[in-house]
DRENPA-3360 file (N, C-alpha, C; in nm, 2 decimals, always signed):
BEGIN
1 = MKAVILTR = -1.17/-0.36/+2.27/-1.15/-0.51/+2.24/-1.08/-0.49/+2.12 ~ -1.02/-0.62/+2.11/-0.92/-0.61/+1.99/-0.96/-0.73/+1.91 ~ -0.92/-0.67/+1.81/-0.97/-0.73/+1.62/-0.84/-0.73/+1.54 ~ -0.88/-0.82/+1.44/-0.82/-0.76/+1.28/-0.96/-0.77/+1.21 ~ -0.88/-0.72/+1.13/-1.04/-0.71/+0.97/-0.96/-0.83/+0.87 ~ -1.00/-0.91/+0.85/-1.02/-0.98/+0.70/-1.07/-0.92/+0.58 ~ -0.99/-0.89/+0.47/-1.05/-0.83/+0.37/-0.99/-0.97/+0.21 ~ -1.06/-1.02/+0.16/-1.07/-1.07/+0.09/-1.13/-1.11/-0.06;
9 = VSTLKQEK = -1.09/-1.16/-0.15/-1.15/-1.19/-0.25/-1.09/-1.29/-0.33 ~ -1.17/-1.37/-0.40/-1.10/-1.50/-0.47/-1.06/-1.49/-0.57 ~ -1.12/-1.41/-0.66/-1.06/-1.39/-0.79/-1.09/-1.26/-0.87 ~ -1.00/-1.23/-0.94/-0.99/-1.08/-1.00/-1.12/-1.04/-1.04 ~ -1.21/-1.10/-1.06/-1.34/-1.09/-1.09/-1.40/-1.02/-1.01 ~ -1.38/-1.07/-0.90/-1.45/-1.05/-0.76/-1.41/-0.91/-0.73 ~ -1.29/-0.88/-0.76/-1.22/-0.77/-0.75/-1.30/-0.63/-0.79 ~ -1.34/-0.68/-0.92/-1.36/-0.56/-1.02/-1.54/-0.55/-1.02;
17 = EGLSLKDI = -1.58/-0.63/-0.98/-1.72/-0.64/-0.97/-1.81/-0.61/-0.84 ~ -1.77/-0.51/-0.78/-1.84/-0.50/-0.63/-1.77/-0.61/-0.48 ~ -1.64/-0.63/-0.48/-1.59/-0.66/-0.39/-1.45/-0.55/-0.34 ~ -1.46/-0.51/-0.39/-1.30/-0.42/-0.40/-1.25/-0.39/-0.26 ~ -1.12/-0.44/-0.27/-1.06/-0.47/-0.14/-1.04/-0.30/-0.06 ~ -0.99/-0.24/-0.15/-0.93/-0.11/-0.10/-1.04/-0.01/-0.09 ~ -1.12/-0.01/-0.20/-1.29/+0.11/-0.23/-1.39/+0.08/-0.15 ~ -1.44/-0.08/-0.11/-1.53/-0.11/-0.09/-1.50/-0.19/+0.06;
25 = QLPELGDY = -1.46/-0.30/+0.08/-1.38/-0.37/+0.19/-1.36/-0.30/+0.31 ~ -1.24/-0.24/+0.31/-1.16/-0.20/+0.40/-1.18/-0.09/+0.45 ~ -1.29/+0.02/+0.37/-1.35/+0.15/+0.44/-1.48/+0.10/+0.55 ~ -1.57/+0.03/+0.49/-1.60/-0.02/+0.53/-1.62/-0.10/+0.69 ~ -1.54/-0.19/+0.67/-1.53/-0.27/+0.80/-1.44/-0.19/+0.89 ~ -1.34/-0.07/+0.91/-1.29/+0.02/+0.95/-1.40/+0.10/+1.04 ~ -1.49/+0.15/+0.93/-1.60/+0.25/+0.99/-1.70/+0.10/+1.11 ~ -1.71/-0.01/+1.07/-1.75/-0.11/+1.16/-1.69/-0.11/+1.27;
33 = ATKRDFEV = -1.59/-0.09/+1.31/-1.50/-0.11/+1.41/-1.47/+0.00/+1.52 ~ -1.44/+0.15/+1.42/-1.49/+0.22/+1.45/-1.62/+0.26/+1.57 ~ -1.68/+0.20/+1.47/-1.83/+0.25/+1.54/-1.87/+0.18/+1.68 ~ -1.78/+0.05/+1.68/-1.80/-0.06/+1.80/-1.72/-0.04/+1.92 ~ -1.62/+0.03/+1.90/-1.48/+0.03/+1.96/-1.43/-0.08/+1.95 ~ -1.38/-0.12/+1.85/-1.30/-0.24/+1.82/-1.16/-0.19/+1.84 ~ -1.01/-0.21/+1.87/-0.87/-0.18/+1.87/-0.82/-0.26/+1.73 ~ -0.85/-0.22/+1.61/-0.76/-0.32/+1.50/-0.59/-0.35/+1.52;
41 = VKEFVFSE = -0.56/-0.43/+1.54/-0.46/-0.44/+1.54/-0.37/-0.48/+1.42 ~ -0.41/-0.52/+1.36/-0.39/-0.58/+1.18/-0.50/-0.61/+1.15 ~ -0.43/-0.57/+0.99/-0.51/-0.59/+0.87/-0.51/-0.68/+0.76 ~ -0.54/-0.81/+0.70/-0.50/-0.87/+0.64/-0.60/-0.85/+0.48 ~ -0.50/-0.85/+0.41/-0.57/-0.79/+0.27/-0.50/-0.92/+0.18 ~ -0.63/-0.92/+0.10/-0.53/-1.05/+0.03/-0.63/-1.10/-0.10 ~ -0.57/-1.14/-0.21/-0.65/-1.20/-0.32/-0.61/-1.38/-0.32 ~ -0.72/-1.49/-0.25/-0.71/-1.61/-0.27/-0.82/-1.71/-0.23;
49 = SADYKIRK = -0.86/-1.80/-0.33/-0.92/-1.92/-0.31/-0.99/-1.96/-0.18 ~ -1.10/-1.96/-0.18/-1.10/-2.09/-0.07/-1.09/-2.20/-0.06 ~ -1.06/-2.26/-0.14/-1.02/-2.41/-0.16/-0.93/-2.40/-0.05 ~ -0.93/-2.52/+0.01/-0.89/-2.58/+0.12/-0.68/-2.60/+0.16 ~ -0.64/-2.63/+0.01/-0.57/-2.65/+0.01/-0.42/-2.58/-0.03 ~ -0.50/-2.47/-0.03/-0.49/-2.36/-0.04/-0.48/-2.20/-0.03 ~ -0.51/-2.20/+0.12/-0.52/-2.09/+0.20/-0.37/-2.03/+0.28 ~ -0.28/-2.02/+0.24/-0.21/-2.02/+0.29/-0.19/-1.87/+0.38;
57 = KFNTMIDF = -0.23/-1.76/+0.34/-0.28/-1.61/+0.35/-0.37/-1.60/+0.47 ~ -0.48/-1.72/+0.43/-0.58/-1.72/+0.54/-0.54/-1.80/+0.69 ~ -0.44/-1.91/+0.63/-0.42/-1.97/+0.74/-0.30/-1.85/+0.81 ~ -0.25/-1.81/+0.76/-0.16/-1.67/+0.82/-0.23/-1.59/+0.90 ~ -0.36/-1.54/+0.90/-0.44/-1.44/+0.95/-0.47/-1.55/+1.10 ~ -0.54/-1.65/+1.02/-0.59/-1.79/+1.18/-0.45/-1.81/+1.26 ~ -0.33/-1.82/+1.21/-0.24/-1.84/+1.33/-0.18/-1.74/+1.38 ~ -0.18/-1.62/+1.35/-0.19/-1.48/+1.47/-0.30/-1.45/+1.56;
65 = VKGNEDIK = -0.38/-1.47/+1.49/-0.51/-1.45/+1.58/-0.51/-1.60/+1.67 ~ -0.46/-1.69/+1.70/-0.45/-1.80/+1.80/-0.33/-1.76/+1.90 ~ -0.24/-1.71/+1.80/-0.14/-1.66/+1.88/-0.12/-1.52/+1.95 ~ -0.24/-1.47/+1.92/-0.25/-1.30/+2.05/-0.38/-1.36/+2.08 ~ -0.41/-1.41/+2.27/-0.53/-1.41/+2.28/-0.57/-1.35/+2.35 ~ -0.53/-1.20/+2.34/-0.62/-1.05/+2.34/-0.71/-1.03/+2.22 ~ -0.67/-1.08/+2.07/-0.76/-1.04/+2.01/-0.94/-1.16/+2.04 ~ -1.01/-1.09/+2.00/-1.13/-1.13/+2.04/-1.25/-1.16/+1.95;
73 = AIISYRVD = -1.19/-1.12/+1.80/-1.31/-1.06/+1.72/-1.20/-1.08/+1.59 ~ -1.27/-1.12/+1.46/-1.23/-1.10/+1.35/-1.35/-1.08/+1.27 ~ -1.24/-0.94/+1.26/-1.40/-0.88/+1.14/-1.41/-0.89/+0.98 ~ -1.52/-0.93/+0.92/-1.49/-0.98/+0.75/-1.64/-0.84/+0.70 ~ -1.61/-0.89/+0.57/-1.69/-0.79/+0.51/-1.80/-0.87/+0.51 ~ -1.78/-1.00/+0.43/-1.93/-1.09/+0.46/-1.86/-1.25/+0.49 ~ -1.97/-1.31/+0.58/-1.97/-1.44/+0.64/-1.91/-1.57/+0.51 ~ -1.93/-1.52/+0.37/-1.85/-1.61/+0.28/-1.69/-1.59/+0.27;
81 = RITRNY = -1.64/-1.47/+0.33/-1.51/-1.38/+0.29/-1.42/-1.50/+0.42 ~ -1.47/-1.58/+0.52/-1.40/-1.62/+0.61/-1.43/-1.75/+0.64 ~ -1.50/-1.85/+0.55/-1.52/-1.97/+0.56/-1.47/-2.04/+0.46 ~ -1.44/-2.21/+0.44/-1.39/-2.25/+0.37/-1.48/-2.33/+0.29 ~ -1.45/-2.36/+0.15/-1.45/-2.48/+0.04/-1.41/-2.60/+0.11 ~ -1.47/-2.74/+0.15/-1.48/-2.86/+0.16/-1.51/-2.91/+0.08;
% end
């Protein structure tokens, strides 16, 4: 099954205090995908607030998934990494 990986932090503080994109999120999500036989077609790695007005990189990921019907999963470190604040 094809999937994308989404790693996101909202602030530099999050990056430094336990949600490191490259040291924590990416390795764990890669392991998760491998163990569950997901074929990761793209990784989205970025720092961006969850404010709906400035979700450009997040929206790029959503558009990519919508444009690729064979992608069946978005793999994220925690649910709050893929939710939005309204």
